C-alpha positions in Angstrom: -21.9 5.2 2.2 -25.2 4.0 -0.3 -25.5 4.6 -3.6 -27.6 6.9 -5.4 -29.0 3.9 -7.1 -31.6 1.6 -7.4 -30.9 -0.9 -5.0 -28.9 1.2 -2.5 -26.4 -1.5 -1.3 -25.2 -3.0 -4.3 -21.8 -1.4 -3.6 -21.4 -2.6 -0.2 -22.0 -5.6 -1.1 -19.3 -5.8 -4.6 -16.7 -4.3 -2.4 -17.4 -6.2 0.7 -18.2 -3.8 3.0 -19.3 -4.8 6.4 -20.1 -1.4 8.0 -22.7 1.9 6.3 -24.3 4.8 8.0 -27.4 4.8 5.2 -28.1 8.3 3.6 -30.7 9.4 5.5 -31.0 10.2 9.5 -34.0 9.3 10.7 -35.4 12.6 12.1 -38.6 13.0 14.3 -40.4 15.0 11.5 -39.4 12.9 8.7 -41.2 9.8 10.8 -43.8 12.4 12.5 -44.1 15.3 10.2 -47.7 17.4 11.7 -48.6 17.6 15.3 -51.5 15.3 14.6 -48.8 12.7 13.9 -47.8 13.2 16.8 -51.1 13.2 19.2 -51.7 10.6 17.6 -48.8 9.0 17.3 -49.3 8.0 13.8 -45.8 7.1 12.1 -44.9 7.5 8.4 -42.1 4.8 7.6 -42.2 4.7 4.2 -39.1 6.5 3.7 -37.4 5.2 6.4 -38.5 1.5 5.8 -36.9 1.7 1.9 -33.6 2.0 3.0 -32.7 1.2 6.8 -35.0 -1.9 5.9 -33.2 -3.4 3.2 -29.9 -3.3 4.9 -28.2 -6.3 2.9 -27.8 -9.4 5.9 -23.8 -9.2 6.8 -23.9 -5.4 6.7 -24.1 -3.4 10.2 -25.9 -0.1 9.5 -25.2 2.6 12.2 -28.7 4.6 12.3 -28.9 8.2 13.2 -31.6 9.2 15.0 -32.3 13.1 15.8 -34.3 15.4 17.6 -35.3 17.7 14.6 -37.7 19.5 16.3 -39.5 20.7 19.5 -36.8 22.4 21.1 -36.0 26.0 22.4 -34.0 28.0 19.5 -30.1 27.6 19.9 -30.7 24.8 22.6 -31.2 21.4 23.2 -33.9 22.4 26.0 -37.4 20.8 25.1 -39.9 23.4 24.8 -42.1 21.5 27.5 -42.3 18.0 28.8 -45.3 17.0 27.0 -43.4 17.3 23.5 -40.1 15.3 25.6 -42.5 12.3 26.2 -43.2 12.1 22.8 -40.0 12.2 21.6 -39.0 9.7 23.5 -42.1 7.3 22.1 -40.7 8.5 18.4 -37.2 6.7 19.6 -39.1 4.1 21.2 -40.6 3.1 18.5 -38.0 3.5 15.8 -36.0 0.9 18.0 -38.7 -1.2 18.2 -39.4 -1.0 14.3 -35.8 -2.4 13.3 -34.3 -4.5 16.4 -35.5 -6.9 14.5 -36.8 -8.8 18.3 -40.8 -10.0 16.8 -42.0 -7.1 18.5 -43.5 -3.9 16.0 -40.9 -4.9 13.5 -40.9 -3.9 10.4 -42.9 -6.5 8.2 -40.4 -8.2 5.8 -37.0 -6.9 7.9 -33.9 -8.3 6.3 -31.5 -7.3 8.4 -31.9 -5.5 12.5 -30.0 -2.7 13.9 -28.1 -2.8 16.4 -25.7 0.3 16.3 -27.5 3.7 16.5 -26.1 7.5 16.9 -27.5 10.4 18.3 -27.6 13.1 16.5 -24.6 13.4 13.7 -22.8 16.7 14.4 -24.8 18.0 17.5 -22.8 21.4 17.8 -24.0 22.0 14.3 -28.0 20.3 14.3 -28.6 22.7 11.0 -25.8 21.9 9.5 -24.3 25.3 9.5 -20.8 25.6 10.8 -21.5 29.4 11.2 -24.2 28.6 14.0 -23.3 26.7 16.9 -25.3 24.8 19.1 -22.7 24.4 22.6 -25.3 23.8 24.8 -24.2 20.8 26.4 -26.0 20.9 29.9 -29.5 20.3 27.4 -27.4 17.4 25.1 -26.5 15.8 28.1 -29.8 15.4 28.9 -30.8 14.9 25.2 -28.1 11.9 25.4 -29.5 9.7 28.8 -32.9 9.8 28.1 -32.6 8.6 24.4 -29.6 6.1 25.5 -31.7 4.7 28.3 -35.1 4.6 26.4 -32.7 2.7 23.2 -31.6 0.1 25.7 -34.9 -0.4 27.5 -36.4 -1.9 23.9 -33.2 -3.6 22.9 -30.2 -5.1 25.7 -28.0 -5.7 23.0 -27.7 -1.8 21.4 -24.4 0.0 20.7 -25.1 4.0 20.8 -22.9 6.2 19.7 -22.6 10.1 20.4 -22.9 12.9 17.5 -19.6 13.2 15.7 -17.2 16.2 16.3 -17.8 17.6 12.9 -14.5 19.3 13.4 -11.7 16.6 14.1 -9.1 18.8 12.0 -9.2 21.5 14.0 -7.7 20.3 16.4 -4.0 20.0 15.5 -4.3 23.9 14.6 -5.7 25.0 18.0 -8.1 27.4 16.4 -11.4 29.5 17.3 -13.1 26.1 15.8 -11.6 23.8 17.9 -11.9 26.1 21.2 -15.8 26.6 21.1 -16.9 22.9 19.8 -14.0 20.6 21.4 -13.5 22.7 24.5 -16.8 24.3 24.4 -19.2 21.8 24.0 -17.6 18.0 24.4 -15.0 18.8 26.8 -18.3 19.6 29.4 -20.2 16.9 28.0 -18.0 14.1 29.3 -17.5 15.6 32.3 -21.0 16.0 32.9 -21.7 12.4 31.3 -19.2 11.0 33.9 -19.0 7.4 32.1 -21.8 6.7 31.4 -24.4 6.8 28.1 -22.0 6.5 25.7 -20.4 3.4 24.1 -19.2 5.1 21.3 -17.0 8.0 20.3 -17.4 9.2 16.8 -14.6 12.0 14.9 -15.1 13.2 11.9 -12.1 14.1 10.3 -11.7 16.3 6.9 -9.7 19.2 6.1 -10.3 22.9 5.4 -11.7 23.8 1.8 -9.2 26.0 1.2 -6.3 23.9 2.2 -3.9 22.6 -1.0 -3.7 19.6 -2.0 -0.5 19.2 -0.4 -2.1 19.4 2.8 -5.0 17.2 2.1 -2.2 14.4 1.1 -0.6 15.6 4.6 -4.0 15.1 6.6 -3.8 11.3 7.4 -0.8 12.1 9.5 -2.5 14.4 11.7 -5.5 11.7 12.6 -3.9 10.5 15.2 -3.3 13.7 17.1 -7.3 14.3 17.3 -7.9 10.3 18.1 -5.0 10.8 20.9 -6.5 13.8 22.7 -10.5 12.6 22.5 -8.5 9.4 24.0 -7.3 11.1 26.7 -10.0 12.7 27.3 -12.5 9.7 27.8 -10.2 8.1 29.9 -10.0 10.9 32.5 -14.0 10.8 32.4 -14.7 7.1 33.2 -14.7 5.4 29.4 -12.0 3.9 29.1 -14.1 1.1 27.9 -15.7 3.5 25.0 -14.3 2.8 21.1 -13.5 6.2 19.3 -14.9 5.6 15.4 -14.2 7.6 12.7 -17.6 7.5 11.0 -16.6 10.4 8.2 -13.5 10.9 6.3 -12.5 11.3 3.0 -10.4 12.9 0.7 -11.2 14.6 -2.9 -10.5 13.2 -6.0 -10.8 16.2 -8.1 -8.4 18.5 -5.8 -5.2 15.8 -5.5 -6.0 12.7 -8.2 -7.7 9.8 -8.5 -4.6 8.2 -7.4 -3.4 9.7 -4.7 -7.5 9.9 -3.2 -6.7 5.6 -3.6 -3.4 5.6 -2.2 -4.6 8.1 0.9 -7.5 5.7 1.7 -4.7 3.0 2.3 -2.9 5.5 4.9 -6.2 6.7 6.2 -7.8 3.2 7.2 -4.5 1.3 8.0 -3.1 3.9 9.9 -5.9 4.6 12.4 -6.6 1.3 12.9 -3.1 0.8 13.6 -3.1 3.2 17.1 -6.3 2.0 18.1 -9.5 3.2 15.9 -12.2 0.2 15.8 -14.2 1.9 13.1 -13.2 3.9 10.4 -16.3 5.0 7.6 -15.3 6.8 3.8 -18.2 9.4 3.6 -20.0 8.6 1.2 -20.3 5.9 -1.8 -21.2 7.6 -5.1 -20.6 12.0 -5.1 -22.6 14.9 -4.4 -24.4 15.9 -1.9 -27.4 14.7 -3.6 -30.4 15.9 -4.2 -28.1 19.2 -4.9 -26.4 19.3 -7.8 -23.1 21.8 -7.7 -20.0 21.5 -7.9 -17.4 21.5 -4.6 -14.7 20.0 -2.8 -16.4 18.2 -1.0 -18.9 16.8 -3.8 -15.2 14.9 -5.0 -14.8 12.6 -1.9 -17.2 9.2 -3.3 -15.5 6.9 -4.6 -18.2 6.7 -7.6 -19.0 9.6 -9.4 -21.9 11.6 -10.2 -22.2 12.9 -13.3 -21.8 16.9 -12.3 -19.1 18.8 -13.8 -16.9 19.6 -16.6 -14.1 16.6 -15.9 -16.6 14.1 -14.5 -15.9 10.9 -17.1 -19.9 9.9 -15.9 -22.5 9.1 -13.6 -21.4 5.3 -12.0 -17.8 5.5 -13.2 -15.6 3.5 -10.4 -12.7 5.7 -9.5 -9.2 4.2 -8.5 -10.1 4.1 -4.8 -13.0 2.2 -5.9 -11.0 -1.0 -6.7 -8.2 -0.1 -4.0 -10.9 -0.2 -1.6 -12.2 -3.4 -2.4 -8.3 -4.6 -2.7 -7.9 -3.5 1.0 -10.6 -5.5 2.1 -10.5 -8.8 -0.3 -6.3 -8.9 1.1 -7.3 -8.0 4.8 -10.4 -9.0 6.0 -10.6 -12.0 8.9 -7.3 -10.1 10.1 -6.8 -9.9 14.2 -7.5 -6.2 14.3 -6.9 -6.0 17.4 -3.1 -7.4 17.2 -1.4 -4.7 14.8 2.1 -4.2 14.3 3.5 -1.0 14.2 6.8 -2.4 12.3 8.1 1.2 11.6 6.9 4.9 11.2 10.1 6.7 10.4 12.2 8.7 7.8 8.7 9.1 5.7 8.4 5.1 5.6 5.6 3.6 6.9 5.4 -0.4 7.7 2.6 -2.5 9.5 2.1 -6.1 10.4 -1.3 -7.8 10.1 -2.5 -11.8 11.0 -4.6 -13.0 9.3 -5.6 -16.9 9.8 -2.1 -17.2 11.1 -0.1 -15.9 7.4 1.3 -12.2 8.0 0.5 -9.6 6.0 2.4 -6.4 6.3 1.3 -3.0 4.3 3.5 -0.5 3.7 4.3 2.7 1.8 7.2 5.6 1.4 5.8 9.0 2.0 8.6 10.9 0.5 9.8 12.3 -2.3 11.8 9.6 -3.8 11.5 6.1 -3.8 13.6 3.7 -0.9 15.0 0.8 -0.7 14.7 -0.9 2.7 14.3 -4.5 4.4 11.2 -6.2 5.8 12.1 -8.9 8.5 10.1 -11.7 7.5 8.7 -15.0 9.4 11.5 -17.8 9.4 10.9 -20.4 6.5 9.5 -18.0 4.8 10.3 -19.3 1.0 8.1 -17.0 -1.3 5.8 -13.6 -0.5 3.7 -12.0 -3.4 3.9 -8.1 -3.3 0.3 -6.0 -5.2 0.4 -2.6 -4.8 -2.8 -1.0 -3.7 -3.7 1.4 -6.6 -4.5 -0.5 -10.3 -2.2 0.3 -13.1 -4.5 2.6 -14.8 -4.5 6.4 -14.4 -8.1 6.5 -14.1 -10.9 4.3 -12.5 -12.4 4.5 -15.8 -9.4 2.7 -17.6 -10.0 -0.8 -15.3 -11.9 -3.3 -17.6 -11.1 -6.2 -15.5 -10.6 -6.3 -11.4 -8.8 -9.5 -11.6 -6.3 -7.8 -13.8 -6.1 -4.2 -12.5 -3.4 -4.4 -10.0 0.3 -4.6 -10.8 0.7 -8.1 -8.6 4.4 -10.2 -8.0 5.9 -13.2 -6.2 9.0 -13.2 -5.1 11.3 -15.6 -4.2 14.8 -13.7 -3.9 14.5 -13.2 -0.3 17.7 -12.2 1.7 19.5 -15.5 3.1 19.4 -14.5 6.5 17.0 -15.6 9.7 14.7 -14.9 9.9 14.4 -14.1 6.2 14.3 -10.4 4.6 12.9 -8.7 1.7 14.6 -6.4 -0.1 12.1 -4.0 -2.1 12.1 -0.3 -3.7 9.1 1.3 -1.5 7.1 4.1 -3.8 4.5 6.1 -2.5 1.9 3.4 -3.4 1.3 1.2 -0.4 1.4 -2.5 -1.2 0.8 -5.5 0.7 2.8 -8.3 1.2 1.4 -11.7 1.4 3.6 -14.8 3.1 3.0 -17.7 -0.4 
């Protein structure tokens, strides 16, 4: 989640983000593009240094290590032992360059990389969803040797398995699900049997052909994917392995800016409440750079890329950008391991967080019409501040001043009960309720 700007992390720093996946995978051919490079142990670091070496302090990067060459067609099996050994030299060189231990580090390294991912979506290494690589046996070996080599260089490093591309297919039990998940990930987990995976990654969108209403409902179905893989991980010895969603989003062009912003809150809050440890929005700026195209996936970003007839211009922030910033501002510092689910019924969702000893509620109504409800507050509460999670404007272009962009009200008219209660008319836009 980086920006297509001269300073790629400016937006991340502005919203207060703490986690990113830089936009370029560190593939083996990227740093050793010719046989001569491989033979002589020479690396071309300029591109990778420019992106990974500039990650600001306080921001954690999840970096992808990808094979990219040297395997037999349609498999994860190296063509010979020599190629495998050279691949491991490449892995060791990368980790040493960015681990910040003072040994062979990148000159001027700002921020060490401590989180690595083995491939992006291993079933689709060429980003072609029509061509499956289901060689889970070969990939088991890739995972084992890559994990071991990373740990030999940096024992503190955490390693994620390459992401499940079809997280959304779980709920439908369709052929995509059967091939990728049952034909690759399930046997892979059984074979590795509790080893070589610190983090399990799921990518979750929706089918491009689906209409706006299905996209708006998709956040609810993410729980199904989480629960399925949580069970499988636990059954195969991975009880301590965290589950992350490092790719998820909804397109603003299909559902509108306000719906995209509301959906961002729902995805983040709902997933954290069920046990997901990290959630990454797909990208900051729209598009599939450097391609100039105008399709559903090009409108996931939080900032416009200037492409398309209705695009307001490159760099214009969407409402979802400001919503993400407000979400971080209000909830940063919360106890993420103790989120209380207050209500998930009749279309109403209420969650309670504790931030530095003070409660914060996040609530929304997923129904067609607003609903009146009561929120039980902590004892001795005299007043609360209610903030709508989406700016008052119809589009991000209309937001002039972030500080005055959101509807905020202070309520002292609490119901006289013990503990006190707040009566609230809850609409489709999520709200934050903070104790004053």
